[in-house]
N, C-alpha and C positions, 0 to 999 in steps of 0.2 A: 025469721036468723036471729039468734043466741048472741049476746054480746056480743062473747069472745068466741063467736064463727066469723062474725063481723068484722073483730080487729086484725085475724087472718085474711080474710079476704082485705082489707083495707091493704094490707104489709106483703102483700105475696106480690104486686107489682115490685117492689122495690128489693124484694127477694130474689127475685126472679134474676134486675140488674148486677145486684151480690154477687150471682150464683154466677154472670158473663163473667163476672172478673178470672175464676179460675179458668179460663181456655187450656192454660200451659196445664193444668192439672191434669181436665179431658184427655190426652192425650198420654197421659202415664193410667189412669185410670179404665176402664170400660163402663162406669157408673156410677153417679154422683149426686146426692138429694140433701137438700133442706130438713130435715124432719122435724117435727115437734115433738119432747120425746113422752107427757103426760099421755096427747089422744092418740100416740101411735103416727100421727098423720103425716103424710107426705106432702108438703107443702109446691116445692117446685124438683123440678130432677132433669137430670142430664142423661146421654147417650145409650147405649144399647137396650136396657131392661125397663120396659113402661109401666108403671101400678098405675099412673096415674094421679095426682094432685088430687088432696082429699081421701085418696085411701088409703089404710094402714101399710106402714111399713114390713111388718110381720109377712104382709102378701108374696115379697119375695123370694123365700121360704117354703113358699104353697104351707104355710100354719094356717088355719081358721085364726088362734090368738094366740097373743103376743111371748115375745120370747123370754124364758126364763135368764137366761147370761143377758140382760137388756144391755148394750153395748154404750145406747143413746144414756139412759136413768144413769151408767157407771160416769159415765165421760162428764155432765153435771153434776153429779155429787161432786166429784173430785177435784172440778174443772181443768182437766188437762185430756190433753189427746187418748186415748185408749184406742187397745186392735182387740182384735181377736178374728179366728178361723170360723168362717162358717159352710156348710154344705146348701144343694139344692140335688133331685137326683143324679143330678146330672155334670155336677160344674161346684168345686174347689174354692171357694173365697177368703179373699183376705182384706179384711173390714177396716178401716182408722172413725173412729170417731171423734170430732175437735168441737168443742159446745163452743157455742159462740150467740150475742146479747145483741137484738136488733127493739126497738123503739122500746125499750125496757121490759123485752119478753124473750124467755131463754130459749135458744133451739139449737140445732147437731147437725152440723157439714159430716156426712156421711160417705166415705171415697170405697170404693168398691174395685180393687182388683182379682180378674178372673185366674188365679194357680191353677187350674190347672192346662191354662197356653205353654205352660215352663217345666209339666211334666212329662215323666217316659212314655205316662196310659194316656196323652192327650186327648185321641178322641176316645179314649173309655177300651183299648185296645188289649188292657189287662185287667178287666173287669175283675178278677178279684183281689187283686192289691185297689183298685178303687171302694170297694165294697169293704180293705178293711180301714181304707187311711179316714174315713166316712167313718165307723164304729171309734177310730180314738179320738177324732173331733167331737164327739158327739160324748166319749165317755169322759174327755179332757174338757168338754165343758158342765158336764153333772158334775165333776170332783170341784169345782172350781166354786159351787153355789150348795155341796151337799156337808153334811157331818158326816164326817168319813166313820161313826162308831153306832150311832142311832140310826143315819138317813137321810134323814131328816135336813131341811138345810140350816146353812150355817151363818152368819151373824154378817158374812158382807152380803149374805143376801138379805138379811133384813135389813142392813143398814142403805141398799138399793131397792127394795119391792116398798117399805113403808111408807117410803114418801112420795112417790106412785099411789100409792095410795088413800096419803092424805091429800094428796092437791086433786085427786077424782070426788072426794067426799067433799070438798071445799066444791069445787065445780057445782055436782051436783046437789048440793046442799044435803048427802044423805049423813048418816051415822057410820061413825068408824070407830070398833068396839077391840079391842087389843085385851087377852088375858098375858098376866105372868104367873108362871108356877112354878113353887120351887119343896123340891124334896127334901122335908122334913129333919133333921139332924143326919143328916147323908153321910157327915165324916162320921161318923160312927158305924156305916155298913160295912165301910172300906175298910177303918182298922178294927174291925170284929173279926170280919169273915174273909177280908180279903180285897184287893183291885180290881180281880176278875172278876170277882162278888160282885161289886159295885160295879162293873162296867156293862152284867146281867141284867142288874134291873135300871138301869137307866137306856138301856136297849126296851125293855118291855116296860118300863115304863114311855115310850114314848111310840107303842104301838097303841096304847092305851090310848093319849089323846087324840093321834089319826082317828081310831075306829069312831070318837067322840065328836067332829066334825065330816059335813056330808056335800056339804057347797064345791063346786069348783074354786069357787073364787075366795073360797075362806084357807089359809095354810100354816103353818106349825115349823117355826124352827128352835132349836137350839142354842139356846144367847149366851149361855157360857158353861162351864161345869156341869152343879144341877137345877140351872133354871133352861126354860121356855117358855116361848113365848107363842102366844097364837091370836093370829090377825082377822079375824069377820067384819070384813066390809059389807056395812049395809046393817047390819043386826043392832038392835038396838039396847039398853043395857037389862031388859028382863031375859032375852033370850040371850044374852048371855051370862048374865048368871047362870039360868037352867043351864047351861051348857058346862059351864066353868065347876058346876055341884055337881054334873052326872059325871063328870070327868076326876072331883073329888071321889065320890060315892066306889067309884070302879074302883080305884087304886086305892082303897083305905079297905077293901073288900078281898083284894087282890094278895095270893099266895106267890111269891118272887122264889120259884127253884130254881137255886143257880147252882151247880152241881150236887154234892150234898148238902149244899145248907138252903134250910125251910127260912125266907126271910117276909117280914111284914114290913112295911112302910107307911108313910102319908106323906100328904100334902098342901103348902098353904097358896091360896090364891088371893091375886089383886086384880081386879078389874075396872079400865074406864072409858067408859062411852062415850063418845062428844058427835053434836055436830061442828066440825073446824068451821071459827071464822079465820080470815088472811092471816089474823098476826100467830096464828099455833102454827106450832113450829116441830117436828120431831120429839127430841128435846124436851117438849110441854105436854107431848104424849106418856114417854117414857119415863118420865118423873111422877106424872098422876098415878100410873099402873105399880111403878114402886111403892111411891105414897103407900096407895091399899096393901101391896102386900106387906109391907113392914105391919101395917094394923092386923092382916092376917096373923101376922108372927108373935104379934104384944100380945093380942088376945087368945092366943091359946093353940095359934096354929092348927094347922087339919079343920080347915073354915073357908071361906072364899071370901072377901071384902070387897 
């Protein structure tokens, strides 16, 4: 048994006792549990919906992978209670996640309220309305994590997901590689061709970045303006450099057609690949990548550093 698993086993009974103190809350919520947010493991639980301790928390949604809009990680990152609405095929839930610390470890108390019980289509008597509402919930969760222009993940997603990738790399002793991409002289595109053309370039640029990653674990986000962040969990420096160079070449060879405008751009790339230790932080990782990007700019742009 790994050290982390043993630690969870050692404090499980204490967390069970902690959950017992929420007996009043149990009358208000149909399901409450304590989750370890990095591994997504359910430690202890109470209520109507049983996943069994040791299983992944996202199983309640009948998903096989973690939620993109992970309420637990956001609660940990912001150190405050966070609310969201989620659904299964037959139920709609209001969820509150509250960060707690126990024995120097961070956990999240999650409480689920079955919102369908208070709705006019309680027993799916109006399946059309129920389906529409589920669609609206999915849309809201999508909007919360995606950039409206490019469709890529947004800065909020970076702030929530990159710490998860960093902690997972620490636990597994694996590389975590990040690429920062920046369009060279992008202001000239807006000044010369207009902001509509600039938006067209950004959307096509984003599509090129996405086309160069192929693993489900990899992701691309708009960091801000004309800067983009690519995360490659488990990829080493050589593979990361290869992917960044592929992106650079495709952008250099691309002709961007925006209305009547024919536009050519290049981009600079900074990469950082580390096997993180306990002291490494999200800020360290971003600063490492930023320094490499600035080096690419200083050395003439349209290059990978």
